[in-house]
C-alpha positions in Angstrom: 6.6 -15.5 -20.5 3.5 -14.3 -18.6 2.2 -16.8 -16.2 -1.5 -17.8 -16.1 -3.6 -18.1 -13.0 -5.1 -15.6 -10.5 -4.2 -11.9 -10.6 -1.9 -10.9 -7.7 -0.4 -7.5 -7.2 2.5 -7.1 -4.8 2.8 -3.5 -3.5 5.5 -2.0 -1.4 5.0 1.2 0.7 8.4 2.7 0.6 9.1 4.5 3.9 11.8 4.6 6.6 11.3 2.7 9.9 11.0 6.1 11.7 8.1 7.1 9.5 5.7 4.5 11.0 2.5 5.6 12.6 3.6 3.9 15.9 6.4 6.5 16.1 4.1 9.5 15.7 4.4 11.7 18.8 7.5 9.8 19.9 9.9 10.6 17.1 9.6 14.2 16.0 9.7 15.1 12.3 12.5 17.5 13.0 14.6 14.5 14.1 14.0 12.3 11.1 17.3 13.2 9.5 19.2 12.3 12.6 18.2 8.6 12.4 20.3 6.4 10.2 18.6 5.7 6.9 17.9 2.0 6.1 15.4 2.2 3.3 17.9 1.8 0.4 19.4 -1.4 1.9 15.9 -2.8 2.4 14.6 -1.8 -1.0 17.6 -3.4 -2.7 16.9 -6.6 -0.8 13.3 -6.6 -2.1 14.4 -5.8 -5.6 16.8 -8.8 -5.6 14.1 -11.1 -4.2 11.6 -10.1 -6.8 14.2 -10.3 -9.6 15.0 -13.9 -8.6 11.4 -14.8 -9.2 10.8 -12.6 -12.2 8.1 -10.6 -10.4 7.2 -6.9 -10.9 5.2 -4.9 -8.4 4.0 -1.4 -7.4 6.2 0.7 -5.2 4.3 3.5 -3.3 7.0 6.0 -2.7 7.0 8.5 0.2 8.1 12.0 -1.0 10.4 12.4 2.0 12.3 9.3 0.8 12.3 10.1 -2.9 13.7 13.5 -2.2 16.7 12.0 -0.3 17.1 8.8 -2.4 16.5 9.8 -6.0 18.9 7.2 -7.4 16.9 4.5 -5.6 13.7 5.6 -7.2 15.4 5.3 -10.6 16.6 1.7 -9.8 13.1 0.7 -8.9 11.7 2.1 -12.1 14.5 0.7 -14.2 13.8 -2.8 -12.8 10.3 -2.6 -14.4 8.3 -1.8 -11.3 5.5 0.7 -11.1 6.2 4.0 -9.2 3.2 5.2 -7.3 2.5 7.9 -4.6 2.5 7.4 -0.8 2.2 11.2 -0.1 5.0 13.5 1.0 5.3 13.4 4.8 3.4 10.2 6.0 0.6 12.1 7.6 -2.6 10.2 8.2 -5.3 12.0 6.4 -7.0 12.7 9.8 -4.2 15.2 10.4 -4.8 17.0 7.1 -7.7 18.8 5.4 -8.5 18.9 1.7 -6.1 21.8 0.9 -3.1 20.5 2.8 -3.8 17.0 1.4 -3.8 18.4 -2.1 -0.4 20.1 -1.5 1.0 16.9 0.0 0.0 14.5 -2.9 0.7 17.0 -5.6 4.2 17.6 -4.4 4.9 13.9 -4.2 3.4 13.1 -7.5 5.3 15.8 -9.3 8.6 14.8 -7.6 8.2 11.1 -8.7 7.2 12.1 -12.2 10.2 14.4 -12.5 12.5 11.6 -11.3 11.2 8.8 -13.6 9.8 10.7 -16.6 6.6 8.6 -16.3 3.1 9.4 -15.1 2.2 8.4 -11.5 -1.3 6.8 -11.6 -1.7 5.3 -8.1 -2.0 6.5 -4.5 -2.0 4.8 -1.1 -2.7 6.8 2.1 -0.5 6.2 5.1 -2.2 3.8 7.5 -5.0 3.2 5.0 -6.6 6.5 6.2 -9.1 7.0 3.4 -12.3 6.4 5.4 -15.7 8.1 5.6 -14.3 11.0 7.7 -11.7 11.7 5.1 -13.9 11.0 2.0 -12.9 14.4 0.6 -9.6 12.7 -0.4 -11.4 11.0 -3.3 -12.3 14.4 -4.8 -8.8 15.6 -4.4 -7.2 12.5 -5.9 -9.5 12.6 -8.9 -8.9 16.3 -9.4 -5.1 15.9 -9.3 -4.9 13.3 -12.0 -4.7 10.0 -10.1 -6.2 7.0 -11.9 -6.7 4.7 -8.9 -6.5 4.6 -5.1 -5.4 1.7 -2.9 -6.2 3.0 0.5 -9.6 1.6 1.5 -9.2 -1.5 3.6 -12.5 -3.5 3.8 -12.0 -4.5 7.4 -13.0 -3.3 10.9 -10.0 -1.9 12.8 -9.6 0.8 15.4 -7.2 2.9 13.3 -8.6 2.4 9.8 -10.9 0.3 7.7 -14.3 0.6 5.9 -16.0 -2.7 6.7 -18.9 -2.0 4.4 -16.6 -1.5 1.3 -16.5 -4.3 -1.3 -13.8 -6.9 -1.3 -13.3 -6.6 -5.0 -12.1 -3.6 -7.1 -14.8 -0.9 -7.2 -15.6 2.6 -8.1 -15.7 5.0 -5.2 -16.9 8.6 -4.8 -17.7 11.1 -2.1 -21.4 11.8 -2.3 -23.8 11.3 -5.2 -22.4 14.1 -7.3 -18.7 13.6 -6.8 -16.2 12.2 -9.3 -15.5 8.5 -9.3 -12.1 6.8 -8.8 -11.1 3.2 -9.2 -10.4 1.6 -5.8 -8.2 -1.4 -5.4 -8.6 -2.8 -1.9 -6.1 -5.1 -0.1 -6.7 -8.8 0.3 -9.0 -10.0 3.0 -10.0 -13.5 4.0 -13.7 -13.8 4.5 -14.6 -16.2 7.4 -18.4 -16.2 7.9 -19.4 -12.6 8.7 -15.7 -11.5 9.4 -13.2 -10.0 7.0 -9.7 -10.8 8.2 -6.8 -8.6 7.1 -4.4 -11.0 5.5 -2.8 -8.7 2.8 0.5 -8.1 4.6 2.0 -5.6 7.0 1.9 -6.5 10.7 -0.6 -9.3 10.0 1.9 -11.0 7.7 4.5 -11.0 10.5 2.3 -11.7 13.5 -0.1 -14.4 12.1 0.8 -17.8 10.8 1.4 -17.8 7.0 -1.6 -20.0 6.5 -3.9 -17.0 7.0 -2.5 -15.2 3.9 -2.5 -18.5 2.0 -6.2 -19.1 2.8 -7.0 -15.6 1.7 -5.1 -16.1 -1.6 -7.0 -19.4 -2.2 -10.3 -17.8 -1.5 -9.6 -14.8 -3.7 -8.6 -17.1 -6.6 -11.7 -19.2 -6.2 -14.0 -16.1 -6.3 -12.1 -14.4 -9.1 -10.9 -11.6 -6.9 -7.4 -10.1 -7.5 -5.2 -10.3 -4.5 -3.5 -7.0 -3.5 -0.7 -7.6 -1.1 1.3 -4.9 0.8 4.6 -4.7 2.6 7.1 -2.1 3.9 10.9 -2.3 3.4 11.6 -2.0 7.1 9.6 -5.2 7.7 12.6 -7.1 6.3 15.3 -5.5 8.5 15.8 -7.2 11.9 18.9 -5.0 12.4 17.2 -1.6 12.2 17.6 0.8 15.2 15.0 0.5 17.9 12.6 3.4 18.3 11.2 4.7 21.6 7.8 3.0 21.1 5.1 1.8 23.5 5.2 -1.8 24.6 2.4 -2.6 22.1 4.1 -0.6 19.4 7.4 -2.5 20.0 5.6 -5.9 19.6 3.7 -4.9 16.5 6.8 -3.4 14.9 9.6 -5.8 15.7 7.9 -9.2 16.0 8.6 -11.5 13.1 11.2 -9.3 11.2 13.7 -12.1 10.9 11.4 -14.5 9.1 9.7 -12.0 6.8 12.0 -12.4 3.8 11.6 -16.2 3.8 7.9 -15.9 4.1 7.6 -13.4 1.2 9.8 -15.6 -1.0 7.5 -18.5 -0.4 4.5 -16.4 -1.4 5.9 -14.8 -4.6 7.4 -18.2 -5.7 3.8 -19.5 -6.2 2.6 -19.4 -9.8 0.1 -16.6 -10.6 -0.2 -13.5 -12.8 2.0 -11.2 -10.7 1.5 -7.7 -12.2 2.0 -4.1 -11.1 -1.4 -2.5 -10.5 -0.9 -0.2 -13.5 -0.5 -3.2 -15.8 -3.8 -4.7 -14.7 -5.9 -1.5 -14.8 -8.1 -2.5 -17.8 -9.0 -5.8 -16.0 -9.5 -4.0 -12.7 -11.7 -1.3 -14.3 -13.9 -4.0 -16.0 -14.4 -5.7 -12.7 -15.3 -2.5 -10.9 -17.7 -1.4 -13.6 -19.9 -4.4 -13.0 -20.7 -3.2 -9.4 -22.6 -0.2 -8.0 -20.5 2.9 -7.3 -19.6 2.9 -3.5 -20.4 6.2 -1.7 -17.7 6.5 0.9 -19.2 9.5 2.7 -22.4 7.5 3.3 -20.5 4.5 4.8 -20.4 3.8 8.5 
């Protein structure tokens, strides 16, 4: 039976612990296959947790993972979750251009569709790196058959974020003549003039859980869907330690032991928990009521 209440979409960025941005320049791509894989263990933990509560979500798969763990991709899809694209090699878009990005997302999209036999509609950039400087990504995503993007974080952050972007679903384009794409931004908690990132990730592990709960309550009160995001490695306190900076170690390893319990408390709460693809009609209607957002002109 479908629950009533506010719309909430739980999304998982499926990558290995050594793919993280904090490891860029410290763990070489040529050494990835020398590190022990943990992603299957952690995805199965999340699948079990979601199954206990009857929740379905959206799993943004990295191509590097899908290539090496095809059976895991099948298990995710067979459990009723949406399969979406996280790119092939976990490159922030700042390290790509339009042509290399096209090759990256096309390869991942085709691989996932071949594995599942289902269309891949959604994309999320590593480190939310769709920003004004990489606005060309919107044209590429629209041209390569994606229905929606979930990469624009409406916050101010030194590594990502578009603070001028709407908090609600919106249509985005690059420039006045470009194609439009549905954008599904992660949850923020608006406190006065500030938009606080409370959708998941490091903020979920580092901040008290009340921050996410306040964001969820505010979104429900304003009729905004709540898009949450997590990574499988964030539920694995036993993963190998990487040669990270001091700040990187704190941001990566703090709070791992309590993450599963925290997530269980969040998903146990009554709401309409749906994969993004299952809510597209509702999200499009909401986006159509607002002006189209010109990403290239932001900032």
